[in-house]
All heavy atoms as atom14 arrays in JSON, in Angstrom:
{
  "sequence": "MAGDEVWFSVWSAKDKNSALVVVDDKTRKLKAVIKDPELITPTGKFNVFNTQHDVY",
  "atom14_mask": [
    [1, 1, 1, 1, 1, 1, 1, 1, 0, 0, 0, 0, 0, 0],
    [1, 1, 1, 1, 1, 0, 0, 0, 0, 0, 0, 0, 0, 0],
    [1, 1, 1, 1, 0, 0, 0, 0, 0, 0, 0, 0, 0, 0],
    [1, 1, 1, 1, 1, 1, 1, 1, 0, 0, 0, 0, 0, 0],
    [1, 1, 1, 1, 1, 1, 1, 1, 1, 0, 0, 0, 0, 0],
    [1, 1, 1, 1, 1, 1, 1, 0, 0, 0, 0, 0, 0, 0],
    [1, 1, 1, 1, 1, 1, 1, 1, 1, 1, 1, 1, 1, 1],
    [1, 1, 1, 1, 1, 1, 1, 1, 1, 1, 1, 0, 0, 0],
    [1, 1, 1, 1, 1, 1, 0, 0, 0, 0, 0, 0, 0, 0],
    [1, 1, 1, 1, 1, 1, 1, 0, 0, 0, 0, 0, 0, 0],
    [1, 1, 1, 1, 1, 1, 1, 1, 1, 1, 1, 1, 1, 1],
    [1, 1, 1, 1, 1, 1, 0, 0, 0, 0, 0, 0, 0, 0],
    [1, 1, 1, 1, 1, 0, 0, 0, 0, 0, 0, 0, 0, 0],
    [1, 1, 1, 1, 1, 1, 1, 1, 1, 0, 0, 0, 0, 0],
    [1, 1, 1, 1, 1, 1, 1, 1, 0, 0, 0, 0, 0, 0],
    [1, 1, 1, 1, 1, 1, 1, 1, 1, 0, 0, 0, 0, 0],
    [1, 1, 1, 1, 1, 1, 1, 1, 0, 0, 0, 0, 0, 0],
    [1, 1, 1, 1, 1, 1, 0, 0, 0, 0, 0, 0, 0, 0],
    [1, 1, 1, 1, 1, 0, 0, 0, 0, 0, 0, 0, 0, 0],
    [1, 1, 1, 1, 1, 1, 1, 1, 0, 0, 0, 0, 0, 0],
    [1, 1, 1, 1, 1, 1, 1, 0, 0, 0, 0, 0, 0, 0],
    [1, 1, 1, 1, 1, 1, 1, 0, 0, 0, 0, 0, 0, 0],
    [1, 1, 1, 1, 1, 1, 1, 0, 0, 0, 0, 0, 0, 0],
    [1, 1, 1, 1, 1, 1, 1, 1, 0, 0, 0, 0, 0, 0],
    [1, 1, 1, 1, 1, 1, 1, 1, 0, 0, 0, 0, 0, 0],
    [1, 1, 1, 1, 1, 1, 1, 1, 1, 0, 0, 0, 0, 0],
    [1, 1, 1, 1, 1, 1, 1, 0, 0, 0, 0, 0, 0, 0],
    [1, 1, 1, 1, 1, 1, 1, 1, 1, 1, 1, 0, 0, 0],
    [1, 1, 1, 1, 1, 1, 1, 1, 1, 0, 0, 0, 0, 0],
    [1, 1, 1, 1, 1, 1, 1, 1, 0, 0, 0, 0, 0, 0],
    [1, 1, 1, 1, 1, 1, 1, 1, 1, 0, 0, 0, 0, 0],
    [1, 1, 1, 1, 1, 0, 0, 0, 0, 0, 0, 0, 0, 0],
    [1, 1, 1, 1, 1, 1, 1, 0, 0, 0, 0, 0, 0, 0],
    [1, 1, 1, 1, 1, 1, 1, 1, 0, 0, 0, 0, 0, 0],
    [1, 1, 1, 1, 1, 1, 1, 1, 1, 0, 0, 0, 0, 0],
    [1, 1, 1, 1, 1, 1, 1, 1, 0, 0, 0, 0, 0, 0],
    [1, 1, 1, 1, 1, 1, 1, 0, 0, 0, 0, 0, 0, 0],
    [1, 1, 1, 1, 1, 1, 1, 1, 1, 0, 0, 0, 0, 0],
    [1, 1, 1, 1, 1, 1, 1, 1, 0, 0, 0, 0, 0, 0],
    [1, 1, 1, 1, 1, 1, 1, 1, 0, 0, 0, 0, 0, 0],
    [1, 1, 1, 1, 1, 1, 1, 0, 0, 0, 0, 0, 0, 0],
    [1, 1, 1, 1, 1, 1, 1, 0, 0, 0, 0, 0, 0, 0],
    [1, 1, 1, 1, 1, 1, 1, 0, 0, 0, 0, 0, 0, 0],
    [1, 1, 1, 1, 0, 0, 0, 0, 0, 0, 0, 0, 0, 0],
    [1, 1, 1, 1, 1, 1, 1, 1, 1, 0, 0, 0, 0, 0],
    [1, 1, 1, 1, 1, 1, 1, 1, 1, 1, 1, 0, 0, 0],
    [1, 1, 1, 1, 1, 1, 1, 1, 0, 0, 0, 0, 0, 0],
    [1, 1, 1, 1, 1, 1, 1, 0, 0, 0, 0, 0, 0, 0],
    [1, 1, 1, 1, 1, 1, 1, 1, 1, 1, 1, 0, 0, 0],
    [1, 1, 1, 1, 1, 1, 1, 1, 0, 0, 0, 0, 0, 0],
    [1, 1, 1, 1, 1, 1, 1, 0, 0, 0, 0, 0, 0, 0],
    [1, 1, 1, 1, 1, 1, 1, 1, 1, 0, 0, 0, 0, 0],
    [1, 1, 1, 1, 1, 1, 1, 1, 1, 1, 0, 0, 0, 0],
    [1, 1, 1, 1, 1, 1, 1, 1, 0, 0, 0, 0, 0, 0],
    [1, 1, 1, 1, 1, 1, 1, 0, 0, 0, 0, 0, 0, 0],
    [1, 1, 1, 1, 1, 1, 1, 1, 1, 1, 1, 1, 0, 0]
  ],
  "atom14_positions": [
    [[97.31, 75.24, 94.64], [95.94, 74.76, 94.68], [95.65, 74.1, 96.03], [94.57, 74.27, 96.57], [95.71, 73.78, 93.55], [94.32, 73.3, 93.43], [94.18, 72.39, 91.88], [92.93, 71.26, 92.3], [0.0, 0.0, 0.0], [0.0, 0.0, 0.0], [0.0, 0.0, 0.0], [0.0, 0.0, 0.0], [0.0, 0.0, 0.0], [0.0, 0.0, 0.0]],
    [[96.62, 73.38, 96.58], [96.39, 72.66, 97.83], [96.39, 73.58, 99.04], [95.88, 73.23, 100.09], [97.46, 71.58, 98.0], [0.0, 0.0, 0.0], [0.0, 0.0, 0.0], [0.0, 0.0, 0.0], [0.0, 0.0, 0.0], [0.0, 0.0, 0.0], [0.0, 0.0, 0.0], [0.0, 0.0, 0.0], [0.0, 0.0, 0.0], [0.0, 0.0, 0.0]],
    [[96.97, 74.76, 98.91], [97.02, 75.68, 100.03], [97.97, 75.23, 101.13], [97.79, 75.58, 102.28], [0.0, 0.0, 0.0], [0.0, 0.0, 0.0], [0.0, 0.0, 0.0], [0.0, 0.0, 0.0], [0.0, 0.0, 0.0], [0.0, 0.0, 0.0], [0.0, 0.0, 0.0], [0.0, 0.0, 0.0], [0.0, 0.0, 0.0], [0.0, 0.0, 0.0]],
    [[99.0, 74.45, 100.78], [99.91, 73.93, 101.79], [101.28, 74.62, 101.77], [102.23, 74.12, 102.33], [100.09, 72.42, 101.62], [100.62, 72.05, 100.24], [100.77, 72.94, 99.39], [100.88, 70.86, 100.02], [0.0, 0.0, 0.0], [0.0, 0.0, 0.0], [0.0, 0.0, 0.0], [0.0, 0.0, 0.0], [0.0, 0.0, 0.0], [0.0, 0.0, 0.0]],
    [[101.33, 75.79, 101.13], [102.58, 76.54, 101.07], [102.35, 77.98, 101.47], [101.26, 78.52, 101.3], [103.15, 76.55, 99.65], [103.5, 75.19, 99.11], [103.93, 75.24, 97.66], [103.62, 76.21, 96.95], [104.58, 74.27, 97.25], [0.0, 0.0, 0.0], [0.0, 0.0, 0.0], [0.0, 0.0, 0.0], [0.0, 0.0, 0.0], [0.0, 0.0, 0.0]],
    [[103.4, 78.6, 102.0], [103.4, 80.02, 102.27], [104.48, 80.63, 101.39], [105.62, 80.15, 101.39], [103.71, 80.31, 103.76], [103.8, 81.8, 104.01], [102.66, 79.67, 104.64], [0.0, 0.0, 0.0], [0.0, 0.0, 0.0], [0.0, 0.0, 0.0], [0.0, 0.0, 0.0], [0.0, 0.0, 0.0], [0.0, 0.0, 0.0], [0.0, 0.0, 0.0]],
    [[104.13, 81.64, 100.63], [105.09, 82.34, 99.76], [105.29, 83.74, 100.33], [104.33, 84.42, 100.67], [104.52, 82.46, 98.35], [104.5, 81.2, 97.56], [104.07, 79.98, 97.97], [104.91, 81.05, 96.21], [104.18, 79.06, 96.95], [104.7, 79.7, 95.84], [105.43, 81.91, 95.25], [104.99, 79.21, 94.6], [105.72, 81.41, 93.99], [105.51, 80.09, 93.68]],
    [[106.53, 84.16, 100.43], [106.78, 85.54, 100.81], [107.94, 86.1, 100.02], [108.75, 85.38, 99.46], [106.97, 85.71, 102.33], [108.14, 84.97, 102.91], [109.38, 85.57, 103.02], [107.99, 83.67, 103.37], [110.45, 84.89, 103.57], [109.06, 82.98, 103.92], [110.29, 83.6, 104.03], [0.0, 0.0, 0.0], [0.0, 0.0, 0.0], [0.0, 0.0, 0.0]],
    [[107.99, 87.42, 99.97], [108.99, 88.13, 99.17], [110.13, 88.61, 100.04], [109.93, 89.04, 101.17], [108.35, 89.35, 98.51], [107.28, 88.97, 97.71], [0.0, 0.0, 0.0], [0.0, 0.0, 0.0], [0.0, 0.0, 0.0], [0.0, 0.0, 0.0], [0.0, 0.0, 0.0], [0.0, 0.0, 0.0], [0.0, 0.0, 0.0], [0.0, 0.0, 0.0]],
    [[111.33, 88.55, 99.48], [112.51, 89.15, 100.1], [112.95, 90.25, 99.14], [113.45, 89.96, 98.04], [113.63, 88.11, 100.3], [114.87, 88.78, 100.88], [113.16, 86.99, 101.2], [0.0, 0.0, 0.0], [0.0, 0.0, 0.0], [0.0, 0.0, 0.0], [0.0, 0.0, 0.0], [0.0, 0.0, 0.0], [0.0, 0.0, 0.0], [0.0, 0.0, 0.0]],
    [[112.71, 91.48, 99.52], [113.07, 92.62, 98.68], [114.46, 93.1, 99.04], [114.82, 93.19, 100.21], [112.11, 93.76, 98.91], [110.77, 93.62, 98.26], [110.09, 92.47, 98.01], [109.95, 94.68, 97.8], [108.9, 92.74, 97.43], [108.77, 94.09, 97.29], [110.07, 96.05, 97.79], [107.74, 94.85, 96.75], [109.04, 96.8, 97.25], [107.9, 96.19, 96.74]],
    [[115.2, 93.44, 98.02], [116.52, 94.02, 98.21], [116.6, 95.33, 97.43], [115.65, 95.7, 96.75], [117.61, 93.06, 97.74], [117.61, 91.89, 98.53], [0.0, 0.0, 0.0], [0.0, 0.0, 0.0], [0.0, 0.0, 0.0], [0.0, 0.0, 0.0], [0.0, 0.0, 0.0], [0.0, 0.0, 0.0], [0.0, 0.0, 0.0], [0.0, 0.0, 0.0]],
    [[117.73, 95.97, 97.5], [117.92, 97.2, 96.73], [117.85, 96.89, 95.24], [117.98, 95.75, 94.81], [119.27, 97.81, 97.08], [0.0, 0.0, 0.0], [0.0, 0.0, 0.0], [0.0, 0.0, 0.0], [0.0, 0.0, 0.0], [0.0, 0.0, 0.0], [0.0, 0.0, 0.0], [0.0, 0.0, 0.0], [0.0, 0.0, 0.0], [0.0, 0.0, 0.0]],
    [[117.64, 97.94, 94.45], [117.49, 97.76, 93.01], [118.67, 97.04, 92.37], [118.5, 96.27, 91.43], [117.29, 99.14, 92.37], [117.01, 99.1, 90.9], [116.56, 100.43, 90.35], [117.69, 101.43, 90.37], [117.35, 102.67, 89.67], [0.0, 0.0, 0.0], [0.0, 0.0, 0.0], [0.0, 0.0, 0.0], [0.0, 0.0, 0.0], [0.0, 0.0, 0.0]],
    [[119.87, 97.23, 92.91], [121.06, 96.61, 92.33], [121.46, 95.3, 93.03], [122.52, 94.76, 92.77], [122.21, 97.6, 92.35], [122.56, 98.06, 93.75], [121.69, 97.97, 94.64], [123.69, 98.51, 93.97], [0.0, 0.0, 0.0], [0.0, 0.0, 0.0], [0.0, 0.0, 0.0], [0.0, 0.0, 0.0], [0.0, 0.0, 0.0], [0.0, 0.0, 0.0]],
    [[120.59, 94.79, 93.9], [120.84, 93.53, 94.61], [119.78, 92.5, 94.21], [118.76, 92.83, 93.64], [120.78, 93.74, 96.13], [121.7, 94.8, 96.66], [123.11, 94.33, 96.67], [123.97, 95.42, 97.32], [125.33, 95.34, 96.96], [0.0, 0.0, 0.0], [0.0, 0.0, 0.0], [0.0, 0.0, 0.0], [0.0, 0.0, 0.0], [0.0, 0.0, 0.0]],
    [[120.01, 91.24, 94.55], [119.06, 90.18, 94.23], [117.89, 90.16, 95.21], [118.08, 90.27, 96.41], [119.75, 88.81, 94.27], [120.71, 88.62, 93.14], [120.57, 89.25, 92.09], [121.69, 87.75, 93.31], [0.0, 0.0, 0.0], [0.0, 0.0, 0.0], [0.0, 0.0, 0.0], [0.0, 0.0, 0.0], [0.0, 0.0, 0.0], [0.0, 0.0, 0.0]],
    [[116.69, 90.02, 94.66], [115.49, 89.78, 95.45], [115.06, 88.34, 95.19], [115.61, 87.67, 94.32], [114.38, 90.75, 95.05], [114.73, 92.06, 95.37], [0.0, 0.0, 0.0], [0.0, 0.0, 0.0], [0.0, 0.0, 0.0], [0.0, 0.0, 0.0], [0.0, 0.0, 0.0], [0.0, 0.0, 0.0], [0.0, 0.0, 0.0], [0.0, 0.0, 0.0]],
    [[114.08, 87.86, 95.94], [113.66, 86.46, 95.77], [112.25, 86.25, 96.3], [111.74, 87.04, 97.08], [114.63, 85.54, 96.5], [0.0, 0.0, 0.0], [0.0, 0.0, 0.0], [0.0, 0.0, 0.0], [0.0, 0.0, 0.0], [0.0, 0.0, 0.0], [0.0, 0.0, 0.0], [0.0, 0.0, 0.0], [0.0, 0.0, 0.0], [0.0, 0.0, 0.0]],
    [[111.67, 85.14, 95.85], [110.45, 84.62, 96.44], [110.83, 83.38, 97.22], [111.58, 82.53, 96.72], [109.43, 84.23, 95.36], [108.85, 85.37, 94.55], [108.0, 84.83, 93.42], [108.01, 86.27, 95.43], [0.0, 0.0, 0.0], [0.0, 0.0, 0.0], [0.0, 0.0, 0.0], [0.0, 0.0, 0.0], [0.0, 0.0, 0.0], [0.0, 0.0, 0.0]],
    [[110.33, 83.25, 98.43], [110.65, 82.12, 99.29], [109.38, 81.3, 99.5], [108.32, 81.86, 99.79], [111.23, 82.6, 100.64], [111.53, 81.43, 101.55], [112.47, 83.45, 100.41], [0.0, 0.0, 0.0], [0.0, 0.0, 0.0], [0.0, 0.0, 0.0], [0.0, 0.0, 0.0], [0.0, 0.0, 0.0], [0.0, 0.0, 0.0], [0.0, 0.0, 0.0]],
    [[109.5, 79.99, 99.34], [108.36, 79.08, 99.5], [108.63, 78.17, 100.69], [109.67, 77.5, 100.75], [108.14, 78.23, 98.23], [106.9, 77.37, 98.39], [108.05, 79.1, 96.99], [0.0, 0.0, 0.0], [0.0, 0.0, 0.0], [0.0, 0.0, 0.0], [0.0, 0.0, 0.0], [0.0, 0.0, 0.0], [0.0, 0.0, 0.0], [0.0, 0.0, 0.0]],
    [[107.68, 78.15, 101.65], [107.84, 77.4, 102.89], [106.63, 76.47, 103.04], [105.5, 76.86, 102.71], [107.93, 78.36, 104.09], [108.04, 77.61, 105.41], [109.1, 79.31, 103.92], [0.0, 0.0, 0.0], [0.0, 0.0, 0.0], [0.0, 0.0, 0.0], [0.0, 0.0, 0.0], [0.0, 0.0, 0.0], [0.0, 0.0, 0.0], [0.0, 0.0, 0.0]],
    [[106.86, 75.26, 103.54], [105.77, 74.33, 103.82], [104.9, 74.89, 104.95], [105.41, 75.34, 105.97], [106.34, 72.97, 104.22], [105.25, 71.94, 104.4], [104.69, 71.87, 105.52], [104.96, 71.22, 103.44], [0.0, 0.0, 0.0], [0.0, 0.0, 0.0], [0.0, 0.0, 0.0], [0.0, 0.0, 0.0], [0.0, 0.0, 0.0], [0.0, 0.0, 0.0]],
    [[103.6, 74.87, 104.76], [102.66, 75.45, 105.71], [102.68, 74.77, 107.07], [102.6, 75.43, 108.11], [101.26, 75.37, 105.11], [100.19, 75.97, 106.0], [100.49, 76.93, 106.72], [99.05, 75.48, 105.97], [0.0, 0.0, 0.0], [0.0, 0.0, 0.0], [0.0, 0.0, 0.0], [0.0, 0.0, 0.0], [0.0, 0.0, 0.0], [0.0, 0.0, 0.0]],
    [[102.82, 73.47, 107.11], [102.75, 72.73, 108.38], [104.11, 72.61, 109.06], [104.23, 72.81, 110.26], [102.14, 71.36, 108.15], [100.67, 71.44, 107.78], [100.05, 70.09, 107.61], [98.6, 70.13, 107.28], [98.16, 71.06, 106.29], [0.0, 0.0, 0.0], [0.0, 0.0, 0.0], [0.0, 0.0, 0.0], [0.0, 0.0, 0.0], [0.0, 0.0, 0.0]],
    [[105.14, 72.26, 108.31], [106.45, 72.01, 108.91], [107.32, 73.26, 108.99], [108.31, 73.28, 109.7], [107.23, 70.96, 108.11], [107.53, 71.48, 106.81], [106.45, 69.66, 108.0], [0.0, 0.0, 0.0], [0.0, 0.0, 0.0], [0.0, 0.0, 0.0], [0.0, 0.0, 0.0], [0.0, 0.0, 0.0], [0.0, 0.0, 0.0], [0.0, 0.0, 0.0]],
    [[106.93, 74.29, 108.23], [107.71, 75.54, 108.13], [109.11, 75.32, 107.57], [110.02, 76.09, 107.82], [107.75, 76.27, 109.46], [106.4, 76.7, 109.94], [106.49, 77.59, 111.15], [105.17, 77.82, 111.67], [104.84, 77.66, 112.94], [105.74, 77.28, 113.8], [103.63, 77.9, 113.34], [0.0, 0.0, 0.0], [0.0, 0.0, 0.0], [0.0, 0.0, 0.0]],
    [[109.29, 74.23, 106.83], [110.58, 73.96, 106.21], [110.64, 74.61, 104.84], [109.64, 74.66, 104.12], [110.82, 72.46, 106.09], [110.98, 71.82, 107.45], [111.49, 70.42, 107.35], [111.57, 69.88, 108.78], [112.54, 68.88, 108.96], [0.0, 0.0, 0.0], [0.0, 0.0, 0.0], [0.0, 0.0, 0.0], [0.0, 0.0, 0.0], [0.0, 0.0, 0.0]],
    [[111.82, 75.06, 104.49], [112.04, 75.71, 103.2], [111.82, 74.72, 102.07], [112.38, 73.62, 102.07], [113.47, 76.25, 103.15], [113.88, 76.98, 101.89], [113.09, 78.27, 101.74], [115.36, 77.26, 101.91], [0.0, 0.0, 0.0], [0.0, 0.0, 0.0], [0.0, 0.0, 0.0], [0.0, 0.0, 0.0], [0.0, 0.0, 0.0], [0.0, 0.0, 0.0]],
    [[110.98, 75.1, 101.1], [110.73, 74.26, 99.94], [111.48, 74.76, 98.72], [111.95, 73.97, 97.92], [109.23, 74.2, 99.64], [108.42, 73.45, 100.66], [106.94, 73.5, 100.34], [106.52, 72.26, 99.61], [105.05, 72.21, 99.42], [0.0, 0.0, 0.0], [0.0, 0.0, 0.0], [0.0, 0.0, 0.0], [0.0, 0.0, 0.0], [0.0, 0.0, 0.0]],
    [[111.56, 76.09, 98.56], [112.22, 76.64, 97.38], [112.54, 78.11, 97.59], [111.89, 78.79, 98.38], [111.32, 76.49, 96.16], [0.0, 0.0, 0.0], [0.0, 0.0, 0.0], [0.0, 0.0, 0.0], [0.0, 0.0, 0.0], [0.0, 0.0, 0.0], [0.0, 0.0, 0.0], [0.0, 0.0, 0.0], [0.0, 0.0, 0.0], [0.0, 0.0, 0.0]],
    [[113.54, 78.56, 96.86], [113.86, 79.98, 96.76], [113.91, 80.29, 95.27], [114.69, 79.68, 94.53], [115.2, 80.32, 97.44], [115.53, 81.79, 97.24], [115.16, 79.98, 98.92], [0.0, 0.0, 0.0], [0.0, 0.0, 0.0], [0.0, 0.0, 0.0], [0.0, 0.0, 0.0], [0.0, 0.0, 0.0], [0.0, 0.0, 0.0], [0.0, 0.0, 0.0]],
    [[113.06, 81.19, 94.84], [112.97, 81.53, 93.43], [113.7, 82.85, 93.21], [113.3, 83.88, 93.76], [111.5, 81.64, 92.99], [110.78, 80.33, 93.28], [111.39, 82.05, 91.53], [109.27, 80.41, 93.18], [0.0, 0.0, 0.0], [0.0, 0.0, 0.0], [0.0, 0.0, 0.0], [0.0, 0.0, 0.0], [0.0, 0.0, 0.0], [0.0, 0.0, 0.0]],
    [[114.77, 82.8, 92.43], [115.58, 83.99, 92.15], [115.63, 84.2, 90.65], [115.63, 83.24, 89.88], [117.0, 83.81, 92.65], [117.14, 83.63, 94.13], [118.61, 83.48, 94.48], [118.81, 83.13, 95.92], [120.22, 82.95, 96.25], [0.0, 0.0, 0.0], [0.0, 0.0, 0.0], [0.0, 0.0, 0.0], [0.0, 0.0, 0.0], [0.0, 0.0, 0.0]],
    [[115.69, 85.45, 90.25], [115.83, 85.8, 88.85], [116.31, 87.25, 88.79], [115.82, 88.08, 89.56], [114.48, 85.65, 88.14], [114.6, 85.8, 86.65], [114.84, 86.94, 86.19], [114.45, 84.8, 85.93], [0.0, 0.0, 0.0], [0.0, 0.0, 0.0], [0.0, 0.0, 0.0], [0.0, 0.0, 0.0], [0.0, 0.0, 0.0], [0.0, 0.0, 0.0]],
    [[117.22, 87.56, 87.89], [117.69, 88.95, 87.78], [116.56, 89.94, 87.48], [116.64, 91.11, 87.83], [118.69, 88.91, 86.63], [119.11, 87.5, 86.51], [117.95, 86.67, 86.99], [0.0, 0.0, 0.0], [0.0, 0.0, 0.0], [0.0, 0.0, 0.0], [0.0, 0.0, 0.0], [0.0, 0.0, 0.0], [0.0, 0.0, 0.0], [0.0, 0.0, 0.0]],
    [[115.5, 89.47, 86.84], [114.36, 90.34, 86.5], [113.4, 90.53, 87.68], [112.49, 91.34, 87.61], [113.59, 89.74, 85.32], [114.41, 89.61, 84.06], [114.84, 90.95, 83.5], [114.02, 91.89, 83.49], [115.99, 91.07, 83.06], [0.0, 0.0, 0.0], [0.0, 0.0, 0.0], [0.0, 0.0, 0.0], [0.0, 0.0, 0.0], [0.0, 0.0, 0.0]],
    [[113.59, 89.8, 88.75], [112.73, 89.85, 89.93], [113.23, 90.97, 90.84], [114.02, 90.74, 91.74], [112.77, 88.49, 90.63], [111.69, 88.16, 91.64], [110.33, 88.1, 90.96], [112.0, 86.83, 92.28], [0.0, 0.0, 0.0], [0.0, 0.0, 0.0], [0.0, 0.0, 0.0], [0.0, 0.0, 0.0], [0.0, 0.0, 0.0], [0.0, 0.0, 0.0]],
    [[112.76, 92.18, 90.59], [113.28, 93.34, 91.33], [112.4, 93.65, 92.54], [112.89, 93.82, 93.65], [113.4, 94.56, 90.4], [114.4, 94.24, 89.29], [113.82, 95.8, 91.18], [114.44, 95.23, 88.17], [0.0, 0.0, 0.0], [0.0, 0.0, 0.0], [0.0, 0.0, 0.0], [0.0, 0.0, 0.0], [0.0, 0.0, 0.0], [0.0, 0.0, 0.0]],
    [[111.11, 93.73, 92.35], [110.17, 93.94, 93.46], [109.09, 92.86, 93.38], [108.05, 93.06, 92.78], [109.54, 95.34, 93.42], [108.95, 95.53, 92.13], [110.57, 96.43, 93.67], [0.0, 0.0, 0.0], [0.0, 0.0, 0.0], [0.0, 0.0, 0.0], [0.0, 0.0, 0.0], [0.0, 0.0, 0.0], [0.0, 0.0, 0.0], [0.0, 0.0, 0.0]],
    [[109.34, 91.71, 93.99], [108.43, 90.56, 93.84], [107.13, 90.72, 94.62], [107.07, 90.52, 95.81], [109.26, 89.4, 94.36], [110.24, 90.01, 95.29], [110.51, 91.39, 94.79], [0.0, 0.0, 0.0], [0.0, 0.0, 0.0], [0.0, 0.0, 0.0], [0.0, 0.0, 0.0], [0.0, 0.0, 0.0], [0.0, 0.0, 0.0], [0.0, 0.0, 0.0]],
    [[106.08, 91.13, 93.9], [104.76, 91.27, 94.52], [103.76, 90.43, 93.73], [104.09, 89.85, 92.71], [104.31, 92.74, 94.51], [104.27, 93.19, 93.16], [105.24, 93.62, 95.31], [0.0, 0.0, 0.0], [0.0, 0.0, 0.0], [0.0, 0.0, 0.0], [0.0, 0.0, 0.0], [0.0, 0.0, 0.0], [0.0, 0.0, 0.0], [0.0, 0.0, 0.0]],
    [[102.54, 90.37, 94.19], [101.47, 89.71, 93.46], [101.57, 88.2, 93.42], [101.54, 87.59, 92.37], [0.0, 0.0, 0.0], [0.0, 0.0, 0.0], [0.0, 0.0, 0.0], [0.0, 0.0, 0.0], [0.0, 0.0, 0.0], [0.0, 0.0, 0.0], [0.0, 0.0, 0.0], [0.0, 0.0, 0.0], [0.0, 0.0, 0.0], [0.0, 0.0, 0.0]],
    [[101.69, 87.57, 94.58], [101.72, 86.11, 94.65], [100.29, 85.64, 94.9], [99.76, 85.79, 95.98], [102.66, 85.66, 95.77], [104.09, 86.14, 95.57], [104.91, 86.02, 96.8], [104.49, 86.88, 97.93], [104.57, 88.31, 97.76], [0.0, 0.0, 0.0], [0.0, 0.0, 0.0], [0.0, 0.0, 0.0], [0.0, 0.0, 0.0], [0.0, 0.0, 0.0]],
    [[99.66, 85.09, 93.87], [98.27, 84.71, 93.97], [98.09, 83.23, 93.7], [98.77, 82.66, 92.86], [97.42, 85.5, 92.95], [97.53, 86.98, 93.13], [98.34, 87.73, 92.29], [96.84, 87.62, 94.14], [98.45, 89.1, 92.45], [96.94, 88.98, 94.32], [97.74, 89.73, 93.46], [0.0, 0.0, 0.0], [0.0, 0.0, 0.0], [0.0, 0.0, 0.0]],
    [[97.16, 82.61, 94.39], [96.77, 81.25, 94.11], [95.79, 81.3, 92.94], [94.63, 81.66, 93.1], [96.12, 80.61, 95.34], [95.77, 79.16, 95.14], [95.31, 78.77, 94.08], [95.99, 78.37, 96.16], [0.0, 0.0, 0.0], [0.0, 0.0, 0.0], [0.0, 0.0, 0.0], [0.0, 0.0, 0.0], [0.0, 0.0, 0.0], [0.0, 0.0, 0.0]],
    [[96.27, 80.99, 91.75], [95.48, 81.13, 90.54], [94.23, 80.25, 90.57], [93.15, 80.68, 90.19], [96.33, 80.84, 89.28], [95.48, 80.87, 88.02], [97.47, 81.84, 89.18], [0.0, 0.0, 0.0], [0.0, 0.0, 0.0], [0.0, 0.0, 0.0], [0.0, 0.0, 0.0], [0.0, 0.0, 0.0], [0.0, 0.0, 0.0], [0.0, 0.0, 0.0]],
    [[94.35, 79.02, 91.06], [93.18, 78.13, 91.14], [92.1, 78.77, 92.0], [90.94, 78.83, 91.61], [93.57, 76.77, 91.7], [92.4, 75.84, 91.85], [91.98, 75.06, 90.78], [91.69, 75.76, 93.04], [90.88, 74.22, 90.91], [90.6, 74.92, 93.17], [90.18, 74.16, 92.1], [0.0, 0.0, 0.0], [0.0, 0.0, 0.0], [0.0, 0.0, 0.0]],
    [[92.47, 79.24, 93.18], [91.47, 79.83, 94.08], [90.86, 81.09, 93.48], [89.67, 81.34, 93.64], [92.09, 80.13, 95.43], [92.34, 78.9, 96.25], [91.9, 77.8, 95.89], [93.07, 79.02, 97.34], [0.0, 0.0, 0.0], [0.0, 0.0, 0.0], [0.0, 0.0, 0.0], [0.0, 0.0, 0.0], [0.0, 0.0, 0.0], [0.0, 0.0, 0.0]],
    [[91.67, 81.87, 92.77], [91.15, 83.09, 92.15], [90.17, 82.74, 91.04], [89.09, 83.32, 90.95], [92.31, 83.92, 91.59], [93.19, 84.26, 92.67], [91.81, 85.21, 90.94], [0.0, 0.0, 0.0], [0.0, 0.0, 0.0], [0.0, 0.0, 0.0], [0.0, 0.0, 0.0], [0.0, 0.0, 0.0], [0.0, 0.0, 0.0], [0.0, 0.0, 0.0]],
    [[90.5, 81.77, 90.21], [89.62, 81.38, 89.11], [88.31, 80.76, 89.6], [87.27, 80.93, 88.98], [90.31, 80.37, 88.2], [91.41, 80.97, 87.37], [92.13, 79.92, 86.53], [92.16, 78.73, 86.88], [92.72, 80.36, 85.44], [0.0, 0.0, 0.0], [0.0, 0.0, 0.0], [0.0, 0.0, 0.0], [0.0, 0.0, 0.0], [0.0, 0.0, 0.0]],
    [[88.37, 80.05, 90.72], [87.18, 79.35, 91.23], [86.53, 80.04, 92.42], [85.66, 79.48, 93.08], [87.55, 77.9, 91.56], [87.98, 77.13, 90.35], [89.3, 77.07, 89.94], [87.27, 76.42, 89.44], [89.37, 76.34, 88.83], [88.16, 75.95, 88.51], [0.0, 0.0, 0.0], [0.0, 0.0, 0.0], [0.0, 0.0, 0.0], [0.0, 0.0, 0.0]],
    [[86.98, 81.26, 92.71], [86.43, 82.06, 93.8], [86.39, 81.3, 95.12], [85.37, 81.24, 95.81], [85.03, 82.56, 93.42], [84.62, 83.79, 94.23], [85.52, 84.49, 94.74], [83.4, 84.03, 94.36], [0.0, 0.0, 0.0], [0.0, 0.0, 0.0], [0.0, 0.0, 0.0], [0.0, 0.0, 0.0], [0.0, 0.0, 0.0], [0.0, 0.0, 0.0]],
    [[87.52, 80.69, 95.49], [87.64, 79.91, 96.72], [88.3, 80.79, 97.78], [89.51, 80.8, 97.93], [88.49, 78.64, 96.48], [88.6, 77.82, 97.75], [87.91, 77.82, 95.35], [0.0, 0.0, 0.0], [0.0, 0.0, 0.0], [0.0, 0.0, 0.0], [0.0, 0.0, 0.0], [0.0, 0.0, 0.0], [0.0, 0.0, 0.0], [0.0, 0.0, 0.0]],
    [[87.47, 81.56, 98.49], [88.0, 82.41, 99.57], [86.99, 82.52, 100.68], [85.85, 82.3, 100.54], [88.37, 83.8, 99.06], [89.57, 83.77, 98.15], [89.43, 83.92, 96.78], [90.84, 83.55, 98.67], [90.52, 83.87, 95.96], [91.95, 83.5, 97.84], [91.78, 83.67, 96.48], [92.87, 83.62, 95.68], [0.0, 0.0, 0.0], [0.0, 0.0, 0.0]]
  ]
}
């Protein structure tokens, strides 16, 4: 909601781990790495608040 993060995907082969990486917008420091065995092709990272309130 705050718009202070950058999310990007790290895609790997089907039999390897993929992840979503979250970085602070201003400092560019790593905030989180989201991993899950079910996360094969991580796409569709949307700011739900902005989408619901048409903030673009």
